[in-house]
N, C-alpha and C positions, 0 to 999 in steps of 0.2 A: 292442512290449514294454509291459506295463502298469507303472504307477508302483509303485516299491518303497519301503517304509518301512524305513529302516536304523537300527539301534542301533549306535553306535560306543563300544565300551569302551576308554577311553584316548584320548579325542578331542584331548587337548592334546599328545600325544607326536608323534614324527616320522611314523609311519604314520597316526595319527588326523588330523593337520592336512592331510596330503596326500589323505586320503580325503575330507575336507570340501572340498578344492579340486576334486576330481572331482565331488562333489555340486553344488558351485557352478556348474560348467560344464554340468550337465544338470538344471536345475530342473524340467523337465517329466517326468523319468524317476525321480528319486530325491528322497526326503524324509528329512532327518535327524530321525528320530522320537525318539531318546534319545541324549544325550551324557553321558559320565561322565569324571571326572578324579579323581586321588587327592588332589593338594594344590594344583595350579595353578589356584586359583579365579579369578584375574584373567582368564586366557585363556578359561576355561570360561564366564565371564560374557559376554565379548565374543562368543564363539561362539553362546551362547544368544540374545543380542540380534539377531545377524545371521540365524540359521537358524530361530529360534522353534520349537524342538522341543517335543514333547508334554511331555517331562520331562528334567531333568538330575539327576545324582547327583554329589555331592562326597564322596569317600571320607573325607577328613579332617573329622571331625564338628565340630572347632573352627571351621571356616570356614563352617559351615551358615548361621549368622545373617547373615553378610556377603552370601553368595550370595542367600539368601531376601529380604533387604531390598532389595538392588540390583535384583532381578528382579520385585519385587512388582507393578509396573505392567505387566508383560508376561504373556501367557497361557502361562506355563511353570511346570509343577509342579517343586518342588525337594525332593529327598530327600538324605539323608546316611548315610554309613557303608557298610562293606563288605557287610553283609547286604542293604542296599538294592540294591546292584549285582547281587547274586545273585538277588534277587527280580524285578528289573525286566526281565530278559531273558525272562520268561514272559508279558509283556504281549501281549494278543491283537492289538494294532495293529502289532506288529513282524513284518516279512516276513523279514528277514535280520539277523543279528548279526555285526558285524565285531569280532573280539576282537583288539585291538591293545595289550593289556596286556603288560608286560614281566615275564618270569620266572615263578616259581612262583605268583605272584598270579593268573595267568590260568587255572590249572587248574580250580578249582571253578566259575568262570563258564562255562568251556567245557562242563563236564559238565552244569551246570544248563540251559544253552542247548539241548543235544542232548536231554536228558530232556524238555524242553518241546516237542520235535518241531520246533524251528526249524532252518533251514539256517544254517550258520556259515561265514563267511569268516575263515579262521584265519591270523593273523599271529603269534600266540603259539605258537611252535614248541615251547616248553617243555612245553606240555600233552601233546603226543604223546611227547616225550622221557621225561617222568616216567611216564606211564600210557597209553602208546600202545595196548596190547592191550585194556585196560579201556575206553578211549574208543571204539575202533573197534567193540567189542561193543555198547556202548550206542547208537552211531550206527546200527548194523544193526537193533537192536531197535526203535528209534524212527523208522526210515526218514528219518534226517536226513542231508543231504548236507554233507560237509566240503570247502569250496573253498579250496585253498591260496593264500596271498597272498605268501609268500616268492617272490622272482623265480625261484629255481631250481625250486621245486616247482610253481609256476605253469607254468613252461616244460615240465616233465615232463607235467603234467596236460594241457596243450594238445597236446603231441605224441601223447598216448594217446587223444585224442578220436577215436572212429570205429574204433579198433583193437581186436582181440581180445586179452584178457589173456594167453592162451596163447602169443601171438606175441612177448611181451616177453622179451628175453634178458638185457639189462643196462641199468642206469641209469648215466649219467655226469654227476655233479654238477661244475659248473665253479666255481672259486674264483679271486678276483683275486690272492690271495697277500698282500694287505694292504700296509701301508707298509714292511714289513721283508723283502720278497722279495729273496733274494740276499744278505742280511746274514749275518754269522757269529755264533758264540756270544758272543764278546767284546763285539760290538756290542749284542746283545740283553740281555746282563747289565746294561748301563749305561743302557738307554733309559729315558726319562721318559714320563709319561703324555701330555704335550703332543705328543710324537712319535707315540705309539700312537694318538692321537685324530685324526691327519691321514690319513684314508682317501683313497687316490688316485682313487677312482671314485664312491663312494656317499656321500650325506649321510644319516647315521643318528644315533640317540641314542648316548650315551656307552657304555652297556653293550654293545650289539651291535657298536659300533665296536671296542672292546677285544677282544671275542670274535673279530671278523674278523681283527684283527692277530695273535692267538695261534692262529688256525685252529680254535679251539673252535667258532666259529659253524658251520664246515663239518662238524665232528664232530656237532654237534646236528642239523644238516640230514640227515646220513646216517641217524641214528636216526629222525628224522621221516619220511624217505622210506621206511624199512623198513615203517612202519605204514600210511602213506598209500596206498602202492602194493602192499602185501602181497607184498613181495619179500625174499628172504633176503639177509643182509649181504654174502655173498661175490659178489653180483651188483650191488653198488653201488660204483662207482669214483669217485674224486675226481681231477680234473685241474686244474692251475693254468693259468689263462687270464687274463693280466694286463689285457687290454683290456676285459673284462666286456661283450663284445658277444654272444657265445653264452652264453645263460643256463643251459642244460643240454641234454643229448642223451639220446635213447633209441636203443638198439641192438636190432634185432629178430632173430628166429630165422633169417631168410634172409640176415643179414649187413648189411642196409641200416641206415642211420642217419637219424634225424630230429632236427633241432636247432631250437630256438626262439631267435630273434635279435632284437636291438633295442638302442637306446641304453640305458645304465644309468639308468632313470627308474622309480621305484617306482609312479608313478601308472598305469603301463601294467598291471602285474599287479593293482593295486587295482581299476582299471576293469573288467578282465576278470572278476574275482571278483564284483563288484557286478552286472554285466550278464549273467552267464552264465545261460542258454545262448546269449544273443545276443552279437554282437560289434559294438560301436558305432563310428561314425565319430568320430574325434578330430582335434584340431588340434595334438597334441603333436609335437615335433620328429621328423623322419624320419632314419633311418640312411642314410648315403651310403657305399657301398663304396669309392668313389674317395678318400674322406677317411680311410679306414682300410685302407691297402694291405697291412698285415701283421697277421695274427692268429696269436698264438703259444701254444704249449702245452708244459707240462713236468710232471714228477711232483712231488708235494709232498714236502718234506723232513721226514719224520716223526721223524728222529733229533734234529732241532733244534726242531721244533714238535711237542712231545710230546702236545699236547691232542687232536690228530686220532686218534692211536693209542689214547689213553685212551678216546675215545668209541667206537671200534670194539671195544675190550676190554669196555666196559660193555654194548654191544649183544650181544656174543657170550655174556657171562655171564648177562645177562638179569635177571629178577626185579626187585629194588629197586635194582640197581646203577646204572642210568641216573638214577634219582632222586637217589642219593648224588652222582653226577657233577655233576648240575645244581646241587644245593644248594651243594656245595663250590665250584663255579665262580662262583656268584653272590657268595659270600663273598670269594673270591679276587679277583674283579674289583673289588669295593668296596674291599678292602684295598689293591690296587694304585693305584686312583684317589685313595686317601687317603695314598699314599706310605708305606704300612706294610710292603709286601713288594715284591720286585723283579718284573720282567716274567717272568723264567724261574721265579721262586719260586711263581708261580701254579700251574704244572704240578705242582711238588713237593707243594704243599698238597693239590691235588685227588687225586693218586695216593695220598698218605698216608691221606686220608679214605676212599678206596675200599677200602683195605686194612683199615681199622679199625672201620668201621660194620658191624654184623651183617647177614649176607646173608639175604634172605627170597626163596625160590624163586617162590612164587605169591602175591604181595602183594594185599591188598584195598585199598580206598580209605583206610581207617583206617591200614593199614600204611604207605601212602605219606606220610600226614600225620606219623606218628611218625618215619619214616625221615628226612623232610625236617628235622624239628626236631632230631633227634640229629646228623645230618650237619652242620647249620649250627652247632650248639654245638661240635662237635669242630673244625670248620674255623676258627671264631673263636678257639678256644684255640691252634690251630696258627699262625694269623696273628699272634696276640699274642706267641707265643713267637718267631716269626720277626722281629718288629719290634725285639726286644731285641738282635739280633746286629748 
């Protein structure tokens, strides 16, 4: 395997820091070519000093001087602003872009990366949720490969290597169920953010952890899977698997199943995406069946966890509805983390927004931008109204 030069968008977040841990373990195979962060300039500076990338970008322009001055004695170029992030993915020296940005902010960098003909390791599921059809079209036109980093989509991707597309019958996405598995409505109505942020299996950033607790994360993954694997929504199933050992399953037309398994460790799908098509030797902890004698499965409770149903609805309706869903969810999660709405109130806000933002059947990129802005505006109004009760 020849050495790969990697750009990490969002290098100070959960996925970004774990990706750098992978790069640290394979210095002869990976080079951190570009690192970007939105506002965590302290950690970005530390990363730049350790990995000496060609360039860093700090999204928050007010931090530019601090980063520039601190790194002036190092051979690292320093840029600032969102536009710099959009431009830097086009650098000739980059072999692979890992998009580990969170939320809508990852959409335009994903598109720019693919237009530049770069392969992309995609951890920003919202890109495909918002504009999956458009992104897959651009990827085909530019012959850019999209390598999934989500553990579930990496699992499906691995299960399909060497298989004919026509033999795929169904995708089964597994979900841990989050910290509130088995709880009733009264319990969920009263939960606080501190409880929702305690995921039983995975260590993730705040936004994705809340999404996991509400099952919205799984809903977003259903939409992502629809586009990544070109499969109709009725052939994507969600199963609750609390142990998070089976990361997802593929069912084939002959009735056989393929599952990808392992300990819940995001470094594994990150490593697979960075090294693909090779599979590298690692010293990560190994799974022992004898230490996990019971693997259990159950159906998701979509009457209690409404977000999963809302995601399926958005996917079936199509157009700009998934964009509305995503925007409303980002506002709802922020409002919940700021104690302005309840845990169950997030679903109500999202549903109301999906009903009241105008539907566009065949949206362009500009339509997505406008839809996102309008959905956020309405969602913030709903969140503000909810906080007064």
